[in-house]
N, C-alpha and C positions, 0 to 999 in steps of 0.2 A: 328537799321536800317542799311542797307548796305551802304557803302561809295560810293558816286558818284565820279567816277574816270575820266570820260570824259563828258564835258558839253559845246558843242557849243551853243551859244545863239544869235539868230537873224542873223545867218550866211548868208551873201549875197555876191555873186561874179558876177560882171559884166564884160563882154568883149565888149566894145563899147556899142551898143544898145541892146545887148543880155544879159539877166539875166540867168546865168547858175545855180546859187544857190540862192533861193529866201526866205530869212528870216527863215532859218531853225533852229528850236530848237530841241535839242537831249540830252538825258541823258543815261549814261551807268553806271551800278553799278559794284562793285567789283565782279570778278569771273563770270560775265555774258558773255554769248555768243550771239552776235547779227549779223544777216546777212542783208546786204543792197542789195536790188534788184530793178530792173526797166529796161525799154528798153534803148537802146542807146540814148544818149542825154537827159536822165531823170535828170541828175545832180548828180548822186551818185559819179562818179569819181572826179568831181570838189569839191564836199564836202570832199572826202577823201584827196585830195591834199591840201585843206585848213587846214584840221586837222593835217596833217603830215608836214606842213611847206613848201611844194612844191609850194604853192601859198599863197599870203597874201590876205585875203578877203577884198572886197570893204567896207563892213560894218559888224558889229557884233564882237563877241568875242569867243575865245576858251579857256576853262579852263580844266586843268588836276590836279586832286586832289586839286581843289580850287585855283590853281596858274594859272594866265593868261599867255598863251603862244602864243597869237595872233601875227603873224608875225615872230615867231621864225623860224630859219632854221632847216631842218631835223636833222642835227647832234646835235643841241642843245636840241631838243626834245628827241632824242635817249639817251642823257646823263642823262635824268631823270629816265631812266629804262624802256623806251618804245621801243618795238621791231616793226620795220617797214619793210614790204615787199611790194615793188611797182611792177608795171608791167615791169619796166625796170630792167634787171638783175644788181645786185650790188655785183659782184664777180670778182675775178682775175683769168682769164683763164689760165695763165701760171703757177699757183700754184695748188697743188693737193687739193683734197677734204678735207683731214685732215688739211693741212696748212691753207686753207680758214677758216675752222671752228675754229681752234686753234687761229688764229689771231683775230677772232670775240670775242672769250672768253678773250683773253689777254688784250683787252681794259678795262676789268673790274676786272680781277683776276690776281694773281701772276702766275708764270710759271707753277708750279706743279698743282695748282687748274685748270688752263686753260687746261692743258693736260688731266686731269681727266674728266673735263666737255666735252671736245671735244670727248673723247673716248666713254663717255656715250651717247652723242647725236648720234654719228655714229652707235652705237649698236641699239638704239631705232628706228632710221630711216632706219635700214637695209642697211647702206651705206658701210659696211665692205668690200664687194668685189671690190668696186671702191675707197676705201679710199686713195690709193696712185696714183690714176689716175688724170691727169690734167683736170681742169674744161673744157678747150677748147675741149676736146675729148668726152664729155658726150652728151647723148641725151637730148632733151628738158625736158622730165619728170624727169630725174635724176637731172638735174640742178635745177628744181623746188624744189625737196626734199632737195638739198643742201642749197638752199636759206632759206628754212624753218628751217634747222639746224642752220644757222647763227643767226636767230632770237631766237630760243629756247635755245641756249647755254648760252645766257646772263641772263637767268632766269628773264625775264621782268615781271612787274606787269600789263602792258597793251600791247596788241599785235594788230597791225593793218595790215591786209592782203588784197592785191588787186589782185583778181582773182588767188588764189593759186592753183586751180585745172586745170587751163588752159593747155591743151596739155598733160595731164597725162593719163596713162593707168588706168584701173579699179583697178589693184593691188596697183598702186601708190596712187590713191585716197583713197583706204581703209587704207593704212598706214598713209596718211595725216589726215584722219578723226580721227584715234586713237591718234595721237600726239597732235592734236588740243584739243581733249577732255582732254587729260592729262594736257595741258596748263591751262585749266580753273580751275584746282585745286588751282592754285595760281595766275592766271592772268585773267583779262577781255579780251575778244577777239571780234574784229570787222572784219567781212569778207565782202568784195564787190565781188560779184560773179554772173556769167551768167548761170552757169550749175545748172539747176533746180533739177536734180536728186541728185547732191551733196548737194544742199540746203535742200532738203527733208530729206536727211540722217543725217544731222548734226545740223540743226537749231531748235530752239524753238521760240524765238521772232524774227520776221522779220519786217524790216522797208522798205516800198515801196516808192520809189521816182518817181515823175511824173512832168515834166515840171519845174524842179528845186526845187519843194517843196515836203514835205512828204504827200503822198496820204493816207496812212494808216499805222498802226503799231499794230501787233497783233501776236498771236501764228500762227506758220506756217500752221497748218491745216485750220484755219479760213481764212487766207490770200489766200491759194490755192483754197478754196471753193467759194471765193468772185468773182462774175462775173466782177465787175469793175476792 
């Protein structure tokens, strides 16, 4: 049987009298790709923030490879080998693309290995023409690709992506789709996304959130065909 790498159990998050995440149970297997969808306010972003350590849930637990990480900070979760891309950019604008990606790799590998991994990711994401450009000078879609590179360069076993296709051109989205599929050869991937065209192109199993709870979970074709 495949290993369960991510398992939030009874995950609940309240903000005053509002329950944004309501007793959510979720399981993700190794090398599985899962997309989370739902309208604004459905609870998917709150769920994502609880899983990545940006929020501490009011109730429930989060397990990664059987280890409880409830209430851990994002850098502690990342240290386990988890790649996280949030909606808020996590880059250094005054440094170049290459420097940003190399520094991300250097957290885990020696100097030579970090350089080799940075060069490889830059080639795979077609970032060569802008590799020496400072992040602050890039367009939004280019920055999104760089942020994906920061995640990919560490060779994580679990990848958590919040709206990775936002603001990207069709060409950038195609490149992202390719690299995400490459990631699933060695990592499980969770994607929170609003772009339904992107979801259709990349997803198999989709989890639908509604009013803080899981409404349904099924193959993308059956989800898209369901009137509810």
